[in-house]
Kinemage of the C-alpha trace (Angstrom):
@kinemage 1
@onewidth
@group {chain A} dominant
@subgroup {mainchain}
@vectorlist {calphas} color= white
{ca met a 1} P 84.070 68.912 99.657
{ca cys a 2} L 85.883 72.214 99.552
{ca glu a 3} L 83.584 74.926 98.235
{ca arg a 4} L 86.497 76.766 96.626
{ca cys a 5} L 88.414 74.078 94.729
{ca gly a 6} L 85.977 71.145 94.878
{ca asn a 7} L 88.924 68.744 94.871
{ca ala a 8} L 89.580 68.015 98.544
{ca pro a 9} L 87.552 67.286 101.659
{ca ala a 10} L 86.596 70.433 103.547
{ca ala a 11} L 88.383 70.671 106.862
{ca asp a 12} L 87.713 74.264 107.963
{ca trp a 13} L 84.838 76.691 108.318
{ca his a 14} L 85.851 80.070 106.892
{ca his a 15} L 84.052 83.294 107.808
{ca arg a 16} L 83.727 85.482 104.731
{ca lys a 17} L 83.168 88.528 106.956
{ca asn a 18} L 85.371 88.321 110.030
{ca arg a 19} L 83.647 87.923 113.359
{ca ser a 20} L 85.594 90.988 114.594
{ca gln a 21} L 83.746 92.988 111.902
{ca gly a 22} L 80.317 91.681 112.866
{ca gly a 23} L 80.342 88.503 110.807
{ca asp a 24} L 78.192 85.695 112.165
{ca trp a 25} L 77.926 81.926 111.779
{ca ser a 26} L 75.198 82.074 109.089
{ca pro a 27} L 75.533 80.005 105.907
{ca ala a 28} L 75.791 83.184 103.784
{ca asn a 29} L 78.858 84.183 105.780
{ca gly a 30} L 80.739 80.924 105.525
{ca leu a 31} L 82.488 78.496 103.275
{ca his a 32} L 83.678 74.979 103.958
{ca leu a 33} L 87.292 74.943 102.755
{ca cys a 34} L 90.134 72.470 102.597
{ca arg a 35} L 93.275 73.502 104.472
{ca pro a 36} L 95.228 74.612 101.366
{ca cys a 37} L 92.323 76.776 100.141
{ca his a 38} L 91.802 78.258 103.602
{ca gly a 39} L 95.490 79.150 103.640
{ca tyr a 40} L 95.212 80.688 100.169
{ca val a 41} L 92.231 82.847 101.135
{ca thr a 42} L 94.054 84.080 104.238
{ca glu a 43} L 97.354 84.724 102.451
{ca his a 44} L 95.864 86.405 99.342
{ca pro a 45} L 93.342 88.952 100.610
{ca ala a 46} L 93.127 91.048 97.425
{ca ala a 47} L 92.231 88.026 95.285
{ca ser a 48} L 89.911 86.732 98.020
{ca tyr a 49} L 87.967 89.989 98.279
{ca ser a 50} L 87.671 90.041 94.495
{ca ala a 51} L 86.317 86.477 94.474
{ca gly a 52} L 83.941 87.120 97.398
{ca trp a 53} L 85.703 84.665 99.712
{ca leu a 54} L 86.315 87.646 101.987
{ca val a 55} L 83.725 90.384 102.610
{ca arg a 56} L 84.572 93.849 103.891
{ca gly a 57} L 83.035 94.932 107.181
{ca ala a 58} L 80.650 97.470 105.624
{ca tyr a 59} L 78.848 94.789 103.575
{ca glu a 60} L 76.444 91.955 104.313
{ca pro a 61} L 77.755 88.624 103.016
{ca arg a 62} L 74.422 87.606 101.455
{ca thr a 63} L 74.669 90.685 99.156
{ca val a 64} L 78.222 89.945 97.981
{ca pro a 65} L 78.611 87.190 95.383
{ca ala a 66} L 81.293 84.579 95.904
{ca thr a 67} L 82.999 82.262 93.470
{ca tyr a 68} L 81.359 79.076 94.706
{ca arg a 69} L 82.456 75.769 93.236
{ca gly a 70} L 83.865 77.658 90.263
{ca arg a 71} L 80.810 79.830 89.526
{ca pro a 72} L 79.750 83.253 90.805
{ca ala a 73} L 76.853 82.893 93.224
{ca phe a 74} L 74.953 84.496 96.064
{ca leu a 75} L 74.810 82.459 99.277
{ca asp a 76} L 71.707 82.813 101.431
{ca asp a 77} L 71.029 82.408 105.132
{ca asp a 78} L 69.008 79.221 104.531
{ca gly a 79} L 72.009 77.432 103.025
{ca gly a 80} L 70.917 77.928 99.431
{ca val a 81} L 72.969 79.083 96.484
{ca thr a 82} L 71.769 81.205 93.568
{ca tyr a 83} L 74.226 81.126 90.692
{ca met a 84} L 74.538 84.387 88.826
{ca asp a 85} L 74.360 82.521 85.510
{ca gly a 86} L 70.838 81.397 86.322
{ca gly a 87} L 71.052 78.071 88.158
{ca asn a 88} L 69.866 77.387 91.697
{ca ser a 89} L 70.953 74.790 94.176
{ca his a 90} L 69.474 74.275 97.595
{ca asp a 91} L 71.341 71.066 98.346
{ca val a 92} L 74.724 72.488 99.269
{ca gly a 93} L 75.512 70.409 102.309
{ca trp a 94} L 74.436 72.758 105.097
């Protein structure tokens, strides 16, 4: 399922930090998104940076929280998620 909206099947892999800026294929640097959400993230960069769906080149994605399934969370390179409100999930579909 889309890791932004949670309402549609994920169809695309989205790099939070662009590959041209040194972003890699690690789980912390990616989100599985449905096509409409991928389009939204691309077309609304200010909102996407604010939500952590995009990460500026000077930062490491694992240190920038993202709104993940509706909650702010840190994504790690092992595919785990640590929600900023205290919950953990290590079964995120990676």
